[in-house]
PyMOL Python script that loads the backbone (N, CA, C, O; Angstrom):
from pymol import cmd

cmd.read_pdbstr("""\
ATOM      1  N   MET A   1      96.882 139.528  67.565  1.00  0.00           N
ATOM      2  CA  MET A   1      96.278 138.929  68.732  1.00  0.00           C
ATOM      3  C   MET A   1      95.545 137.648  68.324  1.00  0.00           C
ATOM      4  O   MET A   1      94.791 137.649  67.351  1.00  0.00           O
ATOM      5  N   ILE A   2      95.761 136.573  69.054  1.00  0.00           N
ATOM      6  CA  ILE A   2      95.101 135.300  68.770  1.00  0.00           C
ATOM      7  C   ILE A   2      93.871 135.201  69.656  1.00  0.00           C
ATOM      8  O   ILE A   2      93.949 135.369  70.873  1.00  0.00           O
ATOM      9  N   SER A   3      92.739 134.926  69.031  1.00  0.00           N
ATOM     10  CA  SER A   3      91.496 134.844  69.792  1.00  0.00           C
ATOM     11  C   SER A   3      91.367 133.492  70.481  1.00  0.00           C
ATOM     12  O   SER A   3      92.088 132.543  70.171  1.00  0.00           O
ATOM     13  N   ASP A   4      90.431 133.429  71.420  1.00  0.00           N
ATOM     14  CA  ASP A   4      90.134 132.167  72.101  1.00  0.00           C
ATOM     15  C   ASP A   4      89.562 131.140  71.139  1.00  0.00           C
ATOM     16  O   ASP A   4      89.565 129.943  71.430  1.00  0.00           O
ATOM     17  N   MET A   5      89.075 131.596  70.004  1.00  0.00           N
ATOM     18  CA  MET A   5      88.452 130.713  69.024  1.00  0.00           C
ATOM     19  C   MET A   5      89.484 130.159  68.041  1.00  0.00           C
ATOM     20  O   MET A   5      89.114 129.429  67.122  1.00  0.00           O
ATOM     21  N   ALA A   6      90.757 130.484  68.208  1.00  0.00           N
ATOM     22  CA  ALA A   6      91.793 130.019  67.286  1.00  0.00           C
ATOM     23  C   ALA A   6      91.853 128.495  67.276  1.00  0.00           C
ATOM     24  O   ALA A   6      91.711 127.843  68.310  1.00  0.00           O
ATOM     25  N   VAL A   7      92.063 127.958  66.107  1.00  0.00           N
ATOM     26  CA  VAL A   7      92.162 126.516  65.955  1.00  0.00           C
ATOM     27  C   VAL A   7      93.597 126.095  66.228  1.00  0.00           C
ATOM     28  O   VAL A   7      94.536 126.736  65.757  1.00  0.00           O
ATOM     29  N   ASN A   8      93.768 125.018  66.989  1.00  0.00           N
ATOM     30  CA  ASN A   8      95.095 124.511  67.298  1.00  0.00           C
ATOM     31  C   ASN A   8      95.563 123.602  66.168  1.00  0.00           C
ATOM     32  O   ASN A   8      95.056 122.491  66.017  1.00  0.00           O
ATOM     33  N   HIS A   9      96.515 124.060  65.383  1.00  0.00           N
ATOM     34  CA  HIS A   9      97.077 123.256  64.292  1.00  0.00           C
ATOM     35  C   HIS A   9      98.439 122.736  64.732  1.00  0.00           C
ATOM     36  O   HIS A   9      99.328 123.516  65.073  1.00  0.00           O
ATOM     37  N   THR A  10      98.597 121.436  64.721  1.00  0.00           N
ATOM     38  CA  THR A  10      99.852 120.818  65.093  1.00  0.00           C
ATOM     39  C   THR A  10     100.644 120.548  63.826  1.00  0.00           C
ATOM     40  O   THR A  10     100.134 119.936  62.888  1.00  0.00           O
ATOM     41  N   LEU A  11     101.886 120.999  63.797  1.00  0.00           N
ATOM     42  CA  LEU A  11     102.751 120.736  62.658  1.00  0.00           C
ATOM     43  C   LEU A  11     103.150 119.268  62.686  1.00  0.00           C
ATOM     44  O   LEU A  11     103.751 118.792  63.649  1.00  0.00           O
ATOM     45  N   LYS A  12     102.814 118.575  61.637  1.00  0.00           N
ATOM     46  CA  LYS A  12     103.135 117.158  61.568  1.00  0.00           C
ATOM     47  C   LYS A  12     104.478 116.980  60.862  1.00  0.00           C
ATOM     48  O   LYS A  12     104.728 117.602  59.830  1.00  0.00           O
ATOM     49  N   THR A  13     105.332 116.136  61.415  1.00  0.00           N
ATOM     50  CA  THR A  13     106.595 115.831  60.762  1.00  0.00           C
ATOM     51  C   THR A  13     106.423 114.520  60.009  1.00  0.00           C
ATOM     52  O   THR A  13     105.667 113.641  60.423  1.00  0.00           O
ATOM     53  N   HIS A  14     107.134 114.409  58.904  1.00  0.00           N
ATOM     54  CA  HIS A  14     106.969 113.238  58.060  1.00  0.00           C
ATOM     55  C   HIS A  14     108.243 112.941  57.291  1.00  0.00           C
ATOM     56  O   HIS A  14     109.151 113.767  57.198  1.00  0.00           O
ATOM     57  N   VAL A  15     108.279 111.746  56.750  1.00  0.00           N
ATOM     58  CA  VAL A  15     109.348 111.328  55.853  1.00  0.00           C
ATOM     59  C   VAL A  15     108.779 111.423  54.447  1.00  0.00           C
ATOM     60  O   VAL A  15     107.702 110.888  54.181  1.00  0.00           O
ATOM     61  N   ARG A  16     109.479 112.090  53.546  1.00  0.00           N
ATOM     62  CA  ARG A  16     109.036 112.225  52.161  1.00  0.00           C
ATOM     63  C   ARG A  16     109.592 111.065  51.339  1.00  0.00           C
ATOM     64  O   ARG A  16     110.766 110.714  51.449  1.00  0.00           O
ATOM     65  N   LEU A  17     108.725 110.478  50.512  1.00  0.00           N
ATOM     66  CA  LEU A  17     109.096 109.352  49.662  1.00  0.00           C
ATOM     67  C   LEU A  17     108.477 109.561  48.283  1.00  0.00           C
ATOM     68  O   LEU A  17     107.643 110.446  48.095  1.00  0.00           O
ATOM     69  N   ALA A  18     108.887 108.749  47.335  1.00  0.00           N
ATOM     70  CA  ALA A  18     108.318 108.806  45.987  1.00  0.00           C
ATOM     71  C   ALA A  18     108.397 107.425  45.353  1.00  0.00           C
ATOM     72  O   ALA A  18     109.273 106.618  45.664  1.00  0.00           O
ATOM     73  N   THR A  19     107.447 107.183  44.449  1.00  0.00           N
ATOM     74  CA  THR A  19     107.454 105.955  43.666  1.00  0.00           C
ATOM     75  C   THR A  19     106.653 106.205  42.395  1.00  0.00           C
ATOM     76  O   THR A  19     105.916 107.187  42.305  1.00  0.00           O
ATOM     77  N   LYS A  20     106.795 105.331  41.426  1.00  0.00           N
ATOM     78  CA  LYS A  20     106.055 105.453  40.178  1.00  0.00           C
ATOM     79  C   LYS A  20     104.861 104.505  40.204  1.00  0.00           C
ATOM     80  O   LYS A  20     104.986 103.342  40.589  1.00  0.00           O
ATOM     81  N   CYS A  21     103.703 105.014  39.790  1.00  0.00           N
ATOM     82  CA  CYS A  21     102.495 104.197  39.766  1.00  0.00           C
ATOM     83  C   CYS A  21     102.514 103.279  38.548  1.00  0.00           C
ATOM     84  O   CYS A  21     102.608 103.764  37.420  1.00  0.00           O
ATOM     85  N   PRO A  22     102.426 101.970  38.749  1.00  0.00           N
ATOM     86  CA  PRO A  22     102.403 101.038  37.623  1.00  0.00           C
ATOM     87  C   PRO A  22     101.149 101.155  36.747  1.00  0.00           C
ATOM     88  O   PRO A  22     101.175 100.737  35.589  1.00  0.00           O
ATOM     89  N   ILE A  23     100.062 101.711  37.271  1.00  0.00           N
ATOM     90  CA  ILE A  23      98.833 101.827  36.480  1.00  0.00           C
ATOM     91  C   ILE A  23      98.894 103.020  35.536  1.00  0.00           C
ATOM     92  O   ILE A  23      98.694 102.864  34.331  1.00  0.00           O
ATOM     93  N   CYS A  24      99.168 104.211  36.065  1.00  0.00           N
ATOM     94  CA  CYS A  24      99.105 105.429  35.248  1.00  0.00           C
ATOM     95  C   CYS A  24     100.472 105.988  34.870  1.00  0.00           C
ATOM     96  O   CYS A  24     100.559 106.881  34.027  1.00  0.00           O
ATOM     97  N   GLY A  25     101.543 105.476  35.482  1.00  0.00           N
ATOM     98  CA  GLY A  25     102.887 105.944  35.170  1.00  0.00           C
ATOM     99  C   GLY A  25     103.278 107.232  35.869  1.00  0.00           C
ATOM    100  O   GLY A  25     104.388 107.724  35.670  1.00  0.00           O
ATOM    101  N   GLN A  26     102.390 107.793  36.688  1.00  0.00           N
ATOM    102  CA  GLN A  26     102.666 109.043  37.387  1.00  0.00           C
ATOM    103  C   GLN A  26     103.689 108.833  38.492  1.00  0.00           C
ATOM    104  O   GLN A  26     103.652 107.822  39.193  1.00  0.00           O
ATOM    105  N   GLU A  27     104.599 109.781  38.649  1.00  0.00           N
ATOM    106  CA  GLU A  27     105.525 109.785  39.775  1.00  0.00           C
ATOM    107  C   GLU A  27     104.752 110.308  40.985  1.00  0.00           C
ATOM    108  O   GLU A  27     104.304 111.455  40.984  1.00  0.00           O
ATOM    109  N   ILE A  28     104.593 109.481  42.007  1.00  0.00           N
ATOM    110  CA  ILE A  28     103.806 109.813  43.185  1.00  0.00           C
ATOM    111  C   ILE A  28     104.754 110.201  44.312  1.00  0.00           C
ATOM    112  O   ILE A  28     105.600 109.405  44.720  1.00  0.00           O
ATOM    113  N   GLN A  29     104.613 111.421  44.813  1.00  0.00           N
ATOM    114  CA  GLN A  29     105.367 111.857  45.986  1.00  0.00           C
ATOM    115  C   GLN A  29     104.404 111.855  47.162  1.00  0.00           C
ATOM    116  O   GLN A  29     103.279 112.342  47.052  1.00  0.00           O
ATOM    117  N   PHE A  30     104.846 111.305  48.287  1.00  0.00           N
ATOM    118  CA  PHE A  30     103.974 111.176  49.442  1.00  0.00           C
ATOM    119  C   PHE A  30     104.775 111.276  50.720  1.00  0.00           C
ATOM    120  O   PHE A  30     106.001 111.174  50.712  1.00  0.00           O
ATOM    121  N   GLY A  31     104.072 111.478  51.816  1.00  0.00           N
ATOM    122  CA  GLY A  31     104.707 111.573  53.124  1.00  0.00           C
ATOM    123  C   GLY A  31     104.119 110.550  54.081  1.00  0.00           C
ATOM    124  O   GLY A  31     102.939 110.208  54.000  1.00  0.00           O
ATOM    125  N   VAL A  32     104.957 110.067  54.986  1.00  0.00           N
ATOM    126  CA  VAL A  32     104.513 109.155  56.036  1.00  0.00           C
ATOM    127  C   VAL A  32     104.830 109.842  57.363  1.00  0.00           C
ATOM    128  O   VAL A  32     105.968 110.238  57.614  1.00  0.00           O
ATOM    129  N   GLU A  33     103.805 109.978  58.210  1.00  0.00           N
ATOM    130  CA  GLU A  33     103.961 110.677  59.482  1.00  0.00           C
ATOM    131  C   GLU A  33     104.921 109.939  60.417  1.00  0.00           C
ATOM    132  O   GLU A  33     104.859 108.716  60.548  1.00  0.00           O
ATOM    133  N   ARG A  34     105.800 110.694  61.059  1.00  0.00           N
ATOM    134  CA  ARG A  34     106.767 110.089  61.991  1.00  0.00           C
ATOM    135  C   ARG A  34     106.108 109.348  63.153  1.00  0.00           C
ATOM    136  O   ARG A  34     106.590 108.274  63.515  1.00  0.00           O
ATOM    137  N   PRO A  35     105.037 109.857  63.757  1.00  0.00           N
ATOM    138  CA  PRO A  35     104.406 109.080  64.839  1.00  0.00           C
ATOM    139  C   PRO A  35     103.920 107.711  64.359  1.00  0.00           C
ATOM    140  O   PRO A  35     103.986 106.734  65.106  1.00  0.00           O
ATOM    141  N   LEU A  36     103.437 107.635  63.132  1.00  0.00           N
ATOM    142  CA  LEU A  36     103.016 106.345  62.586  1.00  0.00           C
ATOM    143  C   LEU A  36     104.231 105.431  62.416  1.00  0.00           C
ATOM    144  O   LEU A  36     104.175 104.254  62.771  1.00  0.00           O
ATOM    145  N   ILE A  37     105.307 105.958  61.886  1.00  0.00           N
ATOM    146  CA  ILE A  37     106.529 105.165  61.696  1.00  0.00           C
ATOM    147  C   ILE A  37     107.016 104.622  63.042  1.00  0.00           C
ATOM    148  O   ILE A  37     107.457 103.476  63.130  1.00  0.00           O
ATOM    149  N   ASN A  38     106.933 105.446  64.082  1.00  0.00           N
ATOM    150  CA  ASN A  38     107.383 105.027  65.410  1.00  0.00           C
ATOM    151  C   ASN A  38     106.548 103.879  65.977  1.00  0.00           C
ATOM    152  O   ASN A  38     107.017 103.145  66.847  1.00  0.00           O
ATOM    153  N   ARG A  39     105.313 103.719  65.491  1.00  0.00           N
ATOM    154  CA  ARG A  39     104.443 102.639  65.973  1.00  0.00           C
ATOM    155  C   ARG A  39     104.585 101.350  65.168  1.00  0.00           C
ATOM    156  O   ARG A  39     104.075 100.310  65.585  1.00  0.00           O
ATOM    157  N   VAL A  40     105.264 101.398  64.028  1.00  0.00           N
ATOM    158  CA  VAL A  40     105.395 100.210  63.175  1.00  0.00           C
ATOM    159  C   VAL A  40     106.229  99.159  63.893  1.00  0.00           C
ATOM    160  O   VAL A  40     107.295  99.452  64.436  1.00  0.00           O
ATOM    161  N   ARG A  41     105.724  97.935  63.886  1.00  0.00           N
ATOM    162  CA  ARG A  41     106.432  96.827  64.538  1.00  0.00           C
ATOM    163  C   ARG A  41     107.093  95.886  63.531  1.00  0.00           C
ATOM    164  O   ARG A  41     108.093  95.240  63.845  1.00  0.00           O
ATOM    165  N   ASN A  42     106.532  95.811  62.320  1.00  0.00           N
ATOM    166  CA  ASN A  42     107.063  94.892  61.307  1.00  0.00           C
ATOM    167  C   ASN A  42     107.314  95.638  59.998  1.00  0.00           C
ATOM    168  O   ASN A  42     106.456  96.373  59.507  1.00  0.00           O
ATOM    169  N   PHE A  43     108.478  95.437  59.461  1.00  0.00           N
ATOM    170  CA  PHE A  43     108.858  96.043  58.183  1.00  0.00           C
ATOM    171  C   PHE A  43     109.015  94.946  57.147  1.00  0.00           C
ATOM    172  O   PHE A  43     109.359  93.821  57.510  1.00  0.00           O
ATOM    173  N   PRO A  44     108.780  95.222  55.889  1.00  0.00           N
ATOM    174  CA  PRO A  44     108.233  96.472  55.371  1.00  0.00           C
ATOM    175  C   PRO A  44     106.761  96.607  55.737  1.00  0.00           C
ATOM    176  O   PRO A  44     106.064  95.612  55.939  1.00  0.00           O
ATOM    177  N   PHE A  45     106.292  97.867  55.821  1.00  0.00           N
ATOM    178  CA  PHE A  45     104.886  98.119  56.117  1.00  0.00           C
ATOM    179  C   PHE A  45     104.226  98.775  54.900  1.00  0.00           C
ATOM    180  O   PHE A  45     104.886  99.499  54.154  1.00  0.00           O
ATOM    181  N   PRO A  46     102.930  98.524  54.696  1.00  0.00           N
ATOM    182  CA  PRO A  46     102.253  99.098  53.539  1.00  0.00           C
ATOM    183  C   PRO A  46     101.764 100.516  53.814  1.00  0.00           C
ATOM    184  O   PRO A  46     101.308 100.830  54.913  1.00  0.00           O
ATOM    185  N   HIS A  47     101.867 101.358  52.802  1.00  0.00           N
ATOM    186  CA  HIS A  47     101.336 102.725  52.849  1.00  0.00           C
ATOM    187  C   HIS A  47     100.551 102.922  51.557  1.00  0.00           C
ATOM    188  O   HIS A  47     101.077 102.698  50.467  1.00  0.00           O
ATOM    189  N   ILE A  48      99.302 103.337  51.678  1.00  0.00           N
ATOM    190  CA  ILE A  48      98.420 103.447  50.511  1.00  0.00           C
ATOM    191  C   ILE A  48      98.262 104.906  50.120  1.00  0.00           C
ATOM    192  O   ILE A  48      98.007 105.768  50.961  1.00  0.00           O
ATOM    193  N   VAL A  49      98.421 105.172  48.803  1.00  0.00           N
ATOM    194  CA  VAL A  49      98.239 106.518  48.256  1.00  0.00           C
ATOM    195  C   VAL A  49      97.175 106.437  47.167  1.00  0.00           C
ATOM    196  O   VAL A  49      97.364 105.765  46.153  1.00  0.00           O
ATOM    197  N   ILE A  50      96.053 107.127  47.384  1.00  0.00           N
ATOM    198  CA  ILE A  50      94.967 107.159  46.403  1.00  0.00           C
ATOM    199  C   ILE A  50      95.176 108.379  45.521  1.00  0.00           C
ATOM    200  O   ILE A  50      95.433 109.476  46.016  1.00  0.00           O
ATOM    201  N   HIS A  51      95.063 108.183  44.214  1.00  0.00           N
ATOM    202  CA  HIS A  51      95.294 109.278  43.277  1.00  0.00           C
ATOM    203  C   HIS A  51      94.649 108.947  41.929  1.00  0.00           C
ATOM    204  O   HIS A  51      94.017 107.901  41.777  1.00  0.00           O
ATOM    205  N   GLY A  52      94.812 109.838  40.961  1.00  0.00           N
ATOM    206  CA  GLY A  52      94.457 109.575  39.572  1.00  0.00           C
ATOM    207  C   GLY A  52      92.994 109.738  39.216  1.00  0.00           C
ATOM    208  O   GLY A  52      92.123 109.893  40.072  1.00  0.00           O
ATOM    209  N   THR A  53      92.761 109.696  37.899  1.00  0.00           N
ATOM    210  CA  THR A  53      91.415 109.738  37.326  1.00  0.00           C
ATOM    211  C   THR A  53      91.337 108.663  36.270  1.00  0.00           C
ATOM    212  O   THR A  53      92.016 108.763  35.248  1.00  0.00           O
ATOM    213  N   PRO A  54      90.526 107.629  36.480  1.00  0.00           N
ATOM    214  CA  PRO A  54      89.715 107.361  37.665  1.00  0.00           C
ATOM    215  C   PRO A  54      90.598 107.001  38.863  1.00  0.00           C
ATOM    216  O   PRO A  54      91.754 106.609  38.708  1.00  0.00           O
ATOM    217  N   LEU A  55      90.025 107.143  40.051  1.00  0.00           N
ATOM    218  CA  LEU A  55      90.764 106.862  41.283  1.00  0.00           C
ATOM    219  C   LEU A  55      91.327 105.444  41.301  1.00  0.00           C
ATOM    220  O   LEU A  55      90.653 104.487  40.920  1.00  0.00           O
ATOM    221  N   HIS A  56      92.558 105.331  41.743  1.00  0.00           N
ATOM    222  CA  HIS A  56      93.194 104.044  41.992  1.00  0.00           C
ATOM    223  C   HIS A  56      94.232 104.253  43.086  1.00  0.00           C
ATOM    224  O   HIS A  56      94.486 105.388  43.490  1.00  0.00           O
ATOM    225  N   ALA A  57      94.827 103.180  43.565  1.00  0.00           N
ATOM    226  CA  ALA A  57      95.742 103.294  44.699  1.00  0.00           C
ATOM    227  C   ALA A  57      97.071 102.620  44.416  1.00  0.00           C
ATOM    228  O   ALA A  57      97.134 101.569  43.779  1.00  0.00           O
ATOM    229  N   VAL A  58      98.128 103.248  44.903  1.00  0.00           N
ATOM    230  CA  VAL A  58      99.456 102.647  44.955  1.00  0.00           C
ATOM    231  C   VAL A  58      99.643 102.168  46.390  1.00  0.00           C
ATOM    232  O   VAL A  58      99.378 102.911  47.336  1.00  0.00           O
ATOM    233  N   ILE A  59     100.092 100.946  46.550  1.00  0.00           N
ATOM    234  CA  ILE A  59     100.422 100.412  47.866  1.00  0.00           C
ATOM    235  C   ILE A  59     101.939 100.260  47.879  1.00  0.00           C
ATOM    236  O   ILE A  59     102.496  99.369  47.238  1.00  0.00           O
ATOM    237  N   ALA A  60     102.595 101.153  48.625  1.00  0.00           N
ATOM    238  CA  ALA A  60     104.056 101.151  48.702  1.00  0.00           C
ATOM    239  C   ALA A  60     104.471 100.443  49.984  1.00  0.00           C
ATOM    240  O   ALA A  60     103.953 100.747  51.058  1.00  0.00           O
ATOM    241  N   TYR A  61     105.398  99.505  49.878  1.00  0.00           N
ATOM    242  CA  TYR A  61     105.922  98.793  51.037  1.00  0.00           C
ATOM    243  C   TYR A  61     107.246  99.439  51.431  1.00  0.00           C
ATOM    244  O   TYR A  61     108.195  99.464  50.647  1.00  0.00           O
ATOM    245  N   ILE A  62     107.297  99.963  52.657  1.00  0.00           N
ATOM    246  CA  ILE A  62     108.417 100.779  53.119  1.00  0.00           C
ATOM    247  C   ILE A  62     109.206 100.010  54.168  1.00  0.00           C
ATOM    248  O   ILE A  62     108.645  99.475  55.125  1.00  0.00           O
ATOM    249  N   ASP A  63     110.531  99.965  53.965  1.00  0.00           N
ATOM    250  CA  ASP A  63     111.385  99.202  54.884  1.00  0.00           C
ATOM    251  C   ASP A  63     111.858 100.062  56.058  1.00  0.00           C
ATOM    252  O   ASP A  63     111.515 101.241  56.147  1.00  0.00           O
ATOM    253  N   ALA A  64     112.638  99.473  56.947  1.00  0.00           N
ATOM    254  CA  ALA A  64     113.105 100.148  58.159  1.00  0.00           C
ATOM    255  C   ALA A  64     114.043 101.313  57.869  1.00  0.00           C
ATOM    256  O   ALA A  64     114.234 102.176  58.725  1.00  0.00           O
ATOM    257  N   GLU A  65     114.633 101.352  56.670  1.00  0.00           N
ATOM    258  CA  GLU A  65     115.505 102.463  56.275  1.00  0.00           C
ATOM    259  C   GLU A  65     114.722 103.552  55.552  1.00  0.00           C
ATOM    260  O   GLU A  65     115.312 104.471  54.985  1.00  0.00           O
ATOM    261  N   MET A  66     113.395 103.452  55.569  1.00  0.00           N
ATOM    262  CA  MET A  66     112.472 104.395  54.936  1.00  0.00           C
ATOM    263  C   MET A  66     112.683 104.478  53.418  1.00  0.00           C
ATOM    264  O   MET A  66     112.689 105.559  52.828  1.00  0.00           O
ATOM    265  N   GLN A  67     112.852 103.316  52.817  1.00  0.00           N
ATOM    266  CA  GLN A  67     112.953 103.187  51.363  1.00  0.00           C
ATOM    267  C   GLN A  67     111.768 102.374  50.861  1.00  0.00           C
ATOM    268  O   GLN A  67     111.335 101.427  51.517  1.00  0.00           O
ATOM    269  N   VAL A  68     111.244 102.749  49.693  1.00  0.00           N
ATOM    270  CA  VAL A  68     110.176 101.968  49.073  1.00  0.00           C
ATOM    271  C   VAL A  68     110.811 100.716  48.490  1.00  0.00           C
ATOM    272  O   VAL A  68     111.663 100.811  47.606  1.00  0.00           O
ATOM    273  N   ARG A  69     110.410  99.541  48.970  1.00  0.00           N
ATOM    274  CA  ARG A  69     111.003  98.275  48.538  1.00  0.00           C
ATOM    275  C   ARG A  69     110.145  97.519  47.544  1.00  0.00           C
ATOM    276  O   ARG A  69     110.666  96.708  46.778  1.00  0.00           O
ATOM    277  N   ALA A  70     108.855  97.760  47.533  1.00  0.00           N
ATOM    278  CA  ALA A  70     107.957  97.104  46.581  1.00  0.00           C
ATOM    279  C   ALA A  70     106.725  97.976  46.407  1.00  0.00           C
ATOM    280  O   ALA A  70     106.389  98.787  47.270  1.00  0.00           O
ATOM    281  N   VAL A  71     106.055  97.792  45.266  1.00  0.00           N
ATOM    282  CA  VAL A  71     104.853  98.564  44.967  1.00  0.00           C
ATOM    283  C   VAL A  71     103.845  97.634  44.312  1.00  0.00           C
ATOM    284  O   VAL A  71     104.201  96.813  43.467  1.00  0.00           O
ATOM    285  N   GLU A  72     102.590  97.768  44.705  1.00  0.00           N
ATOM    286  CA  GLU A  72     101.503  97.133  43.982  1.00  0.00           C
ATOM    287  C   GLU A  72     100.374  98.144  43.883  1.00  0.00           C
ATOM    288  O   GLU A  72     100.429  99.197  44.519  1.00  0.00           O
ATOM    289  N   CYS A  73      99.359  97.841  43.101  1.00  0.00           N
ATOM    290  CA  CYS A  73      98.279  98.788  42.855  1.00  0.00           C
ATOM    291  C   CYS A  73      96.928  98.118  42.993  1.00  0.00           C
ATOM    292  O   CYS A  73      96.809  96.893  42.999  1.00  0.00           O
ATOM    293  N   SER A  74      95.912  98.964  43.103  1.00  0.00           N
ATOM    294  CA  SER A  74      94.547  98.479  43.088  1.00  0.00           C
ATOM    295  C   SER A  74      93.662  99.498  42.396  1.00  0.00           C
ATOM    296  O   SER A  74      93.695 100.687  42.712  1.00  0.00           O
ATOM    297  N   GLU A  75      92.874  99.017  41.450  1.00  0.00           N
ATOM    298  CA  GLU A  75      91.863  99.863  40.823  1.00  0.00           C
ATOM    299  C   GLU A  75      90.515  99.669  41.507  1.00  0.00           C
ATOM    300  O   GLU A  75      89.553 100.369  41.194  1.00  0.00           O
ATOM    301  N   SER A  76      90.442  98.733  42.429  1.00  0.00           N
ATOM    302  CA  SER A  76      89.217  98.439  43.164  1.00  0.00           C
ATOM    303  C   SER A  76      89.267  99.173  44.497  1.00  0.00           C
ATOM    304  O   SER A  76      90.035  98.803  45.385  1.00  0.00           O
ATOM    305  N   LEU A  77      88.443 100.217  44.639  1.00  0.00           N
ATOM    306  CA  LEU A  77      88.423 101.027  45.848  1.00  0.00           C
ATOM    307  C   LEU A  77      86.996 101.194  46.340  1.00  0.00           C
ATOM    308  O   LEU A  77      86.050 101.216  45.553  1.00  0.00           O
ATOM    309  N   GLU A  78      86.860 101.308  47.630  1.00  0.00           N
ATOM    310  CA  GLU A  78      85.581 101.694  48.220  1.00  0.00           C
ATOM    311  C   GLU A  78      85.881 102.549  49.437  1.00  0.00           C
ATOM    312  O   GLU A  78      86.701 102.182  50.278  1.00  0.00           O
ATOM    313  N   ILE A  79      85.219 103.679  49.526  1.00  0.00           N
ATOM    314  CA  ILE A  79      85.346 104.555  50.683  1.00  0.00           C
ATOM    315  C   ILE A  79      83.993 104.553  51.372  1.00  0.00           C
ATOM    316  O   ILE A  79      82.993 104.975  50.791  1.00  0.00           O
ATOM    317  N   LEU A  80      83.959 104.081  52.601  1.00  0.00           N
ATOM    318  CA  LEU A  80      82.701 103.996  53.328  1.00  0.00           C
ATOM    319  C   LEU A  80      82.135 105.390  53.569  1.00  0.00           C
ATOM    320  O   LEU A  80      82.878 106.342  53.812  1.00  0.00           O
ATOM    321  N   ARG A  81      80.834 105.496  53.499  1.00  0.00           N
ATOM    322  CA  ARG A  81      80.176 106.800  53.584  1.00  0.00           C
ATOM    323  C   ARG A  81      79.623 107.116  54.963  1.00  0.00           C
ATOM    324  O   ARG A  81      78.876 108.082  55.122  1.00  0.00           O
ATOM    325  N   GLU A  82      79.976 106.321  55.958  1.00  0.00           N
ATOM    326  CA  GLU A  82      79.469 106.622  57.288  1.00  0.00           C
ATOM    327  C   GLU A  82      80.210 107.830  57.864  1.00  0.00           C
ATOM    328  O   GLU A  82      81.324 108.144  57.445  1.00  0.00           O
ATOM    329  N   GLY A  83      79.584 108.498  58.822  1.00  0.00           N
ATOM    330  CA  GLY A  83      80.054 109.781  59.323  1.00  0.00           C
ATOM    331  C   GLY A  83      81.473 109.813  59.841  1.00  0.00           C
ATOM    332  O   GLY A  83      82.224 110.726  59.497  1.00  0.00           O
ATOM    333  N   ALA A  84      81.872 108.845  60.661  1.00  0.00           N
ATOM    334  CA  ALA A  84      83.211 108.868  61.255  1.00  0.00           C
ATOM    335  C   ALA A  84      84.292 108.746  60.187  1.00  0.00           C
ATOM    336  O   ALA A  84      85.308 109.438  60.253  1.00  0.00           O
ATOM    337  N   THR A  85      84.084 107.877  59.212  1.00  0.00           N
ATOM    338  CA  THR A  85      85.064 107.712  58.128  1.00  0.00           C
ATOM    339  C   THR A  85      85.187 108.998  57.321  1.00  0.00           C
ATOM    340  O   THR A  85      86.294 109.446  57.023  1.00  0.00           O
ATOM    341  N   PHE A  86      84.057 109.586  56.971  1.00  0.00           N
ATOM    342  CA  PHE A  86      84.056 110.822  56.185  1.00  0.00           C
ATOM    343  C   PHE A  86      84.774 111.939  56.936  1.00  0.00           C
ATOM    344  O   PHE A  86      85.558 112.676  56.338  1.00  0.00           O
ATOM    345  N   ASN A  87      84.520 112.075  58.233  1.00  0.00           N
ATOM    346  CA  ASN A  87      85.185 113.108  59.031  1.00  0.00           C
ATOM    347  C   ASN A  87      86.690 112.897  59.090  1.00  0.00           C
ATOM    348  O   ASN A  87      87.449 113.864  59.038  1.00  0.00           O
ATOM    349  N   GLN A  88      87.134 111.642  59.197  1.00  0.00           N
ATOM    350  CA  GLN A  88      88.576 111.363  59.225  1.00  0.00           C
ATOM    351  C   GLN A  88      89.222 111.669  57.877  1.00  0.00           C
ATOM    352  O   GLN A  88      90.349 112.162  57.827  1.00  0.00           O
ATOM    353  N   ILE A  89      88.513 111.380  56.783  1.00  0.00           N
ATOM    354  CA  ILE A  89      89.041 111.700  55.454  1.00  0.00           C
ATOM    355  C   ILE A  89      89.205 113.211  55.310  1.00  0.00           C
ATOM    356  O   ILE A  89      90.231 113.670  54.807  1.00  0.00           O
ATOM    357  N   LEU A  90      88.221 113.985  55.740  1.00  0.00           N
ATOM    358  CA  LEU A  90      88.332 115.450  55.666  1.00  0.00           C
ATOM    359  C   LEU A  90      89.480 115.958  56.504  1.00  0.00           C
ATOM    360  O   LEU A  90      90.201 116.859  56.075  1.00  0.00           O
ATOM    361  N   GLN A  91      89.672 115.400  57.707  1.00  0.00           N
ATOM    362  CA  GLN A  91      90.773 115.808  58.565  1.00  0.00           C
ATOM    363  C   GLN A  91      92.114 115.502  57.905  1.00  0.00           C
ATOM    364  O   GLN A  91      93.015 116.341  57.916  1.00  0.00           O
ATOM    365  N   LYS A  92      92.250 114.324  57.337  1.00  0.00           N
ATOM    366  CA  LYS A  92      93.493 113.923  56.671  1.00  0.00           C
ATOM    367  C   LYS A  92      93.748 114.812  55.451  1.00  0.00           C
ATOM    368  O   LYS A  92      94.880 115.230  55.208  1.00  0.00           O
ATOM    369  N   TRP A  93      92.705 115.096  54.699  1.00  0.00           N
ATOM    370  CA  TRP A  93      92.816 115.895  53.474  1.00  0.00           C
ATOM    371  C   TRP A  93      93.270 117.319  53.805  1.00  0.00           C
ATOM    372  O   TRP A  93      94.076 117.898  53.077  1.00  0.00           O
ATOM    373  N   SER A  94      92.757 117.883  54.900  1.00  0.00           N
ATOM    374  CA  SER A  94      93.109 119.260  55.253  1.00  0.00           C
ATOM    375  C   SER A  94      94.539 119.373  55.780  1.00  0.00           C
ATOM    376  O   SER A  94      95.113 120.462  55.750  1.00  0.00           O
ATOM    377  N   ASN A  95      95.122 118.288  56.257  1.00  0.00           N
ATOM    378  CA  ASN A  95      96.497 118.263  56.752  1.00  0.00           C
ATOM    379  C   ASN A  95      97.072 116.905  56.386  1.00  0.00           C
ATOM    380  O   ASN A  95      97.150 116.015  57.233  1.00  0.00           O
ATOM    381  N   PRO A  96      97.480 116.737  55.114  1.00  0.00           N
ATOM    382  CA  PRO A  96      97.761 115.408  54.569  1.00  0.00           C
ATOM    383  C   PRO A  96      98.889 114.627  55.221  1.00  0.00           C
ATOM    384  O   PRO A  96      98.904 113.400  55.121  1.00  0.00           O
ATOM    385  N   PHE A  97      99.822 115.272  55.875  1.00  0.00           N
ATOM    386  CA  PHE A  97     100.897 114.513  56.485  1.00  0.00           C
ATOM    387  C   PHE A  97     100.736 114.602  57.970  1.00  0.00           C
ATOM    388  O   PHE A  97     101.535 114.033  58.713  1.00  0.00           O
TER     389      PHE A  97
END
""", "prot")
cmd.dss("prot")
cmd.show_as("cartoon", "prot")
cmd.util.cbc("prot")
cmd.orient("prot")
């Protein structure tokens, strides 16, 4: 029996992709949500994946055929600590795609 207090979890569909990080050499597997892809107007579009120790980011440029066409990186990151940003990060983390 499902209670009235049950949380509504929506299954997110995504495209799975992979690329190699030029900074750490790790093979990064990631997903891009289909609703986001449907809103893209210009290709290639950037998708950022934060990973590693210390934290750094891969910026993958994805074309209209959903292929990674270019990659760049950044070791310079800042995550704002205000409430709305933190809440969105937790939401994304709990359901990454």
